[in-house]
Phi, psi and omega in degrees: 000138179251136177250126181237151186246344186241157179296319182294322177295317181297316182295324177296316179291322180298321180296331181263000185285155173297148181295168185064080185261130175251135179249133173242098179279131179220163170255017180081199187052050190295143172226184188291341173295312175300316186291334173297326177291320178298316180295320176297316177299320180299321180292327190254346188233155179276330175234132178245124179243127175252150174244147183226096186204117175277108190275112185292335188285349178260006177256138174280170184298334182251018181261187198260036181302314186292331181254007178302134187297134181225126175207082187297320182300314177298314183297319180295321178299321178289319175304313182295318181303321186264012166101021178285138181271321184221136172243126176262113185233075184277163170278169177297319179298323180293321182284324187242341176057044185097206180281117182291141178271345184236131173226161173265119183250131187243152173236201175061236186296339180286348181267354183260167171048250180301322180297324178288323181280334184231075184304134180087347183303309184287335172297319176294320176298311184296324180293312183290324179292320176300317177299315179298320178296320180290322181288311187275327187049056180286159170277324180226149175228137191247129182223148180279149179280353176300322174270072190298316181293318178302317179300317179290324177297314180296316177300323182292311182286333174297318178292313185293326181263005178055044177279124187278064179229135172274119181269117183254118174268133185241148187298151175296136176256135186236154168294160178305331180274000174107346181294127179293134179296138178205145175299334180279353179299336181294342178284341190282131171277178187300317181294315178297318182296318180299318181285335177295343177294346178297336180295307181290329176296318178297316176300318181293322179297314181292322178298315180296321179296317179297320177293335177275000175108000177287127182240344183292123185298316183293324177297318180292319176298319184296328177298318178291310182303315182299321180295316183282321181295342177286352182265117186295338183266357185273135171238114188274125169281311177195155165232125187236140167234107194226157173303135186296329182275310187267341187062024172279138183298142173273140168235144184079211183281134178281145177224154176068206182271133183230158175243122175258116188220163177204162170227131185219140178257137172236101190064231180272004186257125181252123181246147173237155176200163181194166169215143173262131185232155175235123180278000000 
């Protein structure tokens, strides 16, 4: 495995790489969710490139950029173990060269849910992902479905900007008890972690209700809310039941494919989770 720090080095290696290149963009603090993307890319592509970059432009002024978990040596070992050929690990200066004059600004689905709670977040995501696509020029790029809105945002700007990359969404990976894997789970103390299981329990309750014929959107949301509100340490940012394509909230009976999602804080740790359902 080769580790490169500069755009020029990466482009030189990319030019010599075997065709059908898969990219796995990460901010590090790797867990099995990230590594499932690496393994999927390894199965489908001749060259696998991982990125390791904590992107400052997607963090708000009061968010956790400075304390985001970083352990490059560990991350590189995991990338290598699971078959990555090249890891691109640039500095902030290498990626942005000071204050960037150009950013990718999004509307529509990027303004809802996470976009409403974290203004500018998806502009930062879209800008860094566009830069990575331009630098690496992958044939395929792999993202987890745990970040459901992010996946839809990326697919939207790839389509709108005619970027020749196939965006592959991969299933959420969970702990045996149901907690969705996240780099931020390391922040949870024992009490917070135990109560964080209410997120997946709420999703399971609503999923079962929909399968039993419940269609009223507010009833399905309430099943999730009741589960989380019973946890004294939980602070809910939102619980959403929205159209899968537009992410507009459903009122009345749900139809077609929907996304049930939430963001909840336990102390200083903000967790997200979701499930896609078809009525």
